[in-house]
LOVEXZA-910511 format. One record per residue (C-alpha): residue number from 1; x, y, z. Coordinates in steps of 0.001 Angstrom, whole numbers, padded with zeros to 6 digits. Example, Ala and Ser with C-alpha at 12.3 -4.5 7.8 and 13.67 -1.06 7.14 Angstrom:
# residues 2
@k 1; c1 012300; c2 -004500; c3 007800
@k 2; c1 013670; c2 -001060; c3 007140
//
This chain:
# residues 196
@k 1; c1 000036; c2 000014; c3 -000037
@k 2; c1 001444; c2 003449; c3 -000930
@k 3; c1 001916; c2 005997; c3 001832
@k 4; c1 -000583; c2 008690; c3 001784
@k 5; c1 000107; c2 012292; c3 000046
@k 6; c1 -000061; c2 014926; c3 002524
@k 7; c1 -001789; c2 018111; c3 001010
@k 8; c1 -001906; c2 021314; c3 002725
@k 9; c1 -004770; c2 023834; c3 002083
@k 10; c1 -003549; c2 027418; c3 002866
@k 11; c1 -006221; c2 030054; c3 003607
@k 12; c1 -004605; c2 033256; c3 002645
@k 13; c1 -006746; c2 036231; c3 003807
@k 14; c1 -006672; c2 037225; c3 007278
@k 15; c1 -009462; c2 039798; c3 007323
@k 16; c1 -012282; c2 039825; c3 009546
@k 17; c1 -015725; c2 038472; c3 007966
@k 18; c1 -013430; c2 036875; c3 005460
@k 19; c1 -015348; c2 034453; c3 002805
@k 20; c1 -012218; c2 032512; c3 002195
@k 21; c1 -012901; c2 030623; c3 005538
@k 22; c1 -015674; c2 028881; c3 004209
@k 23; c1 -014218; c2 028051; c3 000846
@k 24; c1 -011200; c2 026640; c3 002494
@k 25; c1 -013339; c2 023986; c3 004412
@k 26; c1 -015292; c2 023387; c3 001237
@k 27; c1 -011955; c2 022320; c3 -000634
@k 28; c1 -010967; c2 020562; c3 002460
@k 29; c1 -013680; c2 018520; c3 002678
@k 30; c1 -013516; c2 017529; c3 -001122
@k 31; c1 -009814; c2 016521; c3 -000488
@k 32; c1 -010792; c2 014429; c3 002829
@k 33; c1 -013109; c2 012461; c3 000568
@k 34; c1 -009920; c2 010973; c3 -000941
@k 35; c1 -008478; c2 008061; c3 000872
@k 36; c1 -004952; c2 008552; c3 -000535
@k 37; c1 -004726; c2 012035; c3 001077
@k 38; c1 -003944; c2 013186; c3 004609
@k 39; c1 -004984; c2 016806; c3 004530
@k 40; c1 -004398; c2 019808; c3 006642
@k 41; c1 -005619; c2 023121; c3 006749
@k 42; c1 -003120; c2 026288; c3 007514
@k 43; c1 -005157; c2 029339; c3 008250
@k 44; c1 -002484; c2 032293; c3 007899
@k 45; c1 -004420; c2 034104; c3 010885
@k 46; c1 -003001; c2 031454; c3 013080
@k 47; c1 000347; c2 031736; c3 011451
@k 48; c1 000910; c2 035442; c3 012234
@k 49; c1 004689; c2 035198; c3 010588
@k 50; c1 006610; c2 038460; c3 011033
@k 51; c1 007348; c2 040288; c3 007601
@k 52; c1 010421; c2 038868; c3 006190
@k 53; c1 013164; c2 040966; c3 007052
@k 54; c1 016299; c2 039068; c3 007393
@k 55; c1 019522; c2 039974; c3 005409
@k 56; c1 020147; c2 036291; c3 003907
@k 57; c1 017574; c2 034978; c3 001214
@k 58; c1 015239; c2 032622; c3 002601
@k 59; c1 016978; c2 029762; c3 001137
@k 60; c1 020046; c2 030164; c3 003490
@k 61; c1 018188; c2 031722; c3 006388
@k 62; c1 015472; c2 029057; c3 006598
@k 63; c1 018324; c2 026643; c3 007698
@k 64; c1 019265; c2 028744; c3 010670
@k 65; c1 015639; c2 029461; c3 012122
@k 66; c1 015807; c2 028817; c3 015855
@k 67; c1 014009; c2 025588; c3 017039
@k 68; c1 010333; c2 026415; c3 018499
@k 69; c1 010032; c2 029538; c3 016333
@k 70; c1 007092; c2 030198; c3 014542
@k 71; c1 009558; c2 030469; c3 011244
@k 72; c1 011085; c2 027060; c3 011865
@k 73; c1 007484; c2 025589; c3 012446
@k 74; c1 006189; c2 027080; c3 009425
@k 75; c1 009251; c2 025531; c3 007157
@k 76; c1 008692; c2 022277; c3 008935
@k 77; c1 004865; c2 022278; c3 007950
@k 78; c1 005620; c2 023415; c3 004450
@k 79; c1 008533; c2 020746; c3 004266
@k 80; c1 006002; c2 017948; c3 005377
@k 81; c1 003430; c2 018540; c3 002498
@k 82; c1 003529; c2 017072; c3 -000839
@k 83; c1 001432; c2 019525; c3 -002329
@k 84; c1 -000946; c2 022595; c3 -001599
@k 85; c1 -004092; c2 024505; c3 -002643
@k 86; c1 -003730; c2 027765; c3 -002112
@k 87; c1 -007574; c2 029659; c3 -001197
@k 88; c1 -006908; c2 033667; c3 -002012
@k 89; c1 -009292; c2 036367; c3 -002404
@k 90; c1 -008552; c2 039011; c3 -005155
@k 91; c1 -007598; c2 042563; c3 -003686
@k 92; c1 -006802; c2 045282; c3 -006087
@k 93; c1 -006013; c2 042601; c3 -008967
@k 94; c1 -003757; c2 040634; c3 -006676
@k 95; c1 -003529; c2 038001; c3 -003919
@k 96; c1 -003218; c2 039352; c3 -000267
@k 97; c1 000454; c2 040369; c3 001415
@k 98; c1 -000304; c2 037606; c3 004041
@k 99; c1 000259; c2 035043; c3 001516
@k 100; c1 003158; c2 036756; c3 -000073
@k 101; c1 004899; c2 036847; c3 003181
@k 102; c1 004261; c2 033243; c3 003771
@k 103; c1 005530; c2 032257; c3 000710
@k 104; c1 008703; c2 034128; c3 001133
@k 105; c1 009513; c2 032806; c3 004408
@k 106; c1 011385; c2 029740; c3 003000
@k 107; c1 012156; c2 028426; c3 -000337
@k 108; c1 013401; c2 024851; c3 -000533
@k 109; c1 010356; c2 023325; c3 001215
@k 110; c1 008125; c2 024657; c3 -001547
@k 111; c1 010248; c2 023106; c3 -004352
@k 112; c1 009101; c2 020502; c3 -006726
@k 113; c1 005588; c2 020260; c3 -005252
@k 114; c1 002429; c2 021184; c3 -006949
@k 115; c1 000047; c2 024113; c3 -006373
@k 116; c1 -003570; c2 024359; c3 -006816
@k 117; c1 -005875; c2 027206; c3 -006706
@k 118; c1 -009287; c2 028543; c3 -005133
@k 119; c1 -009761; c2 032241; c3 -005527
@k 120; c1 -012893; c2 034205; c3 -005135
@k 121; c1 -013649; c2 037914; c3 -005889
@k 122; c1 -015767; c2 040395; c3 -007936
@k 123; c1 -016277; c2 040024; c3 -011671
@k 124; c1 -012726; c2 038134; c3 -012081
@k 125; c1 -013758; c2 035553; c3 -009339
@k 126; c1 -009851; c2 036340; c3 -007972
@k 127; c1 -008474; c2 034799; c3 -011207
@k 128; c1 -006031; c2 038032; c3 -011551
@k 129; c1 -004673; c2 037026; c3 -008234
@k 130; c1 -004046; c2 033333; c3 -009645
@k 131; c1 -002218; c2 034701; c3 -012365
@k 132; c1 000128; c2 036613; c3 -010376
@k 133; c1 000475; c2 033681; c3 -007555
@k 134; c1 001425; c2 031286; c3 -010742
@k 135; c1 004364; c2 033511; c3 -011547
@k 136; c1 005516; c2 033401; c3 -007714
@k 137; c1 005233; c2 029315; c3 -007079
@k 138; c1 007028; c2 028955; c3 -010377
@k 139; c1 010030; c2 030825; c3 -009302
@k 140; c1 009595; c2 028651; c3 -005909
@k 141; c1 010234; c2 025956; c3 -008553
@k 142; c1 006703; c2 024535; c3 -007872
@k 143; c1 004324; c2 023062; c3 -010376
@k 144; c1 001138; c2 025226; c3 -010790
@k 145; c1 -001845; c2 022755; c3 -011583
@k 146; c1 -003681; c2 023767; c3 -014597
@k 147; c1 -007372; c2 023302; c3 -013294
@k 148; c1 -008399; c2 026040; c3 -010801
@k 149; c1 -011855; c2 027292; c3 -009001
@k 150; c1 -012762; c2 030574; c3 -009238
@k 151; c1 -015846; c2 031628; c3 -007377
@k 152; c1 -017312; c2 034635; c3 -008602
@k 153; c1 -019084; c2 036627; c3 -005499
@k 154; c1 -021568; c2 038496; c3 -007684
@k 155; c1 -024561; c2 036394; c3 -007804
@k 156; c1 -023051; c2 033607; c3 -005455
@k 157; c1 -025063; c2 030807; c3 -004309
@k 158; c1 -023992; c2 028886; c3 -001531
@k 159; c1 -025383; c2 026557; c3 001482
@k 160; c1 -025842; c2 027437; c3 004968
@k 161; c1 -022105; c2 026998; c3 005807
@k 162; c1 -021054; c2 029404; c3 002668
@k 163; c1 -019873; c2 026477; c3 000710
@k 164; c1 -020520; c2 026729; c3 -003169
@k 165; c1 -023408; c2 024866; c3 -004049
@k 166; c1 -023659; c2 025050; c3 -007973
@k 167; c1 -022702; c2 022147; c3 -010271
@k 168; c1 -020027; c2 024199; c3 -012006
@k 169; c1 -017652; c2 024860; c3 -009079
@k 170; c1 -018314; c2 021238; c3 -007758
@k 171; c1 -017040; c2 020048; c3 -011297
@k 172; c1 -014198; c2 022645; c3 -011581
@k 173; c1 -013159; c2 021478; c3 -007699
@k 174; c1 -013190; c2 017697; c3 -008744
@k 175; c1 -010875; c2 018415; c3 -011814
@k 176; c1 -008597; c2 020266; c3 -009487
@k 177; c1 -008178; c2 017605; c3 -006959
@k 178; c1 -007572; c2 015117; c3 -009630
@k 179; c1 -004887; c2 017269; c3 -011163
@k 180; c1 -003550; c2 018088; c3 -007684
@k 181; c1 -003251; c2 014297; c3 -006603
@k 182; c1 -001741; c2 013145; c3 -009882
@k 183; c1 001203; c2 015833; c3 -009745
@k 184; c1 001620; c2 015283; c3 -006197
@k 185; c1 002325; c2 011703; c3 -006800
@k 186; c1 004528; c2 012040; c3 -009514
@k 187; c1 006649; c2 014982; c3 -007920
@k 188; c1 006673; c2 012856; c3 -004730
@k 189; c1 008301; c2 009926; c3 -006524
@k 190; c1 010567; c2 012330; c3 -008694
@k 191; c1 011802; c2 014110; c3 -005187
@k 192; c1 012764; c2 010570; c3 -003888
@k 193; c1 014450; c2 009222; c3 -007086
@k 194; c1 016135; c2 012288; c3 -007997
@k 195; c1 016950; c2 014522; c3 -004904
@k 196; c1 018241; c2 017626; c3 -005399
//
């Protein structure tokens, strides 16, 4: 029996009244349905990482984060995952600074792992934030998966939990999960067989 794949769902918004909390729990539930996955939700509101202000680049600094510090625990959490789903709003055509800071804290732990995206917003449904994120995760040597979910808040229909209740978002979520699982398996095997 193959070991389970570890997937981290990263909730980017730290604002009060954020809609992303419901969307993060929704995609988390979709992932948990897959028996080959272990899934953990990382709420950046609970990971109040300081602004990255070190002299060294993260690839160097991450090796010297002191035991027990938030930065060290974050690096270890990221390292333990085989893939990620980023749940992000779109603020001013971009994703929130809390997510950029979390991405910038470490370098190597992100490398050669897939990144999937659930976004939400107005008319663009967060797609412009994801466009920018794809550039950033590529620079972190991640593999951005093609299928994504973009939840349009204008005319949004959800259930009592605030989860999307329409068939289109459910279908897109299924495609995202399938894509993510395939890439997580392939990149995990690649990291094991060809360590860098």
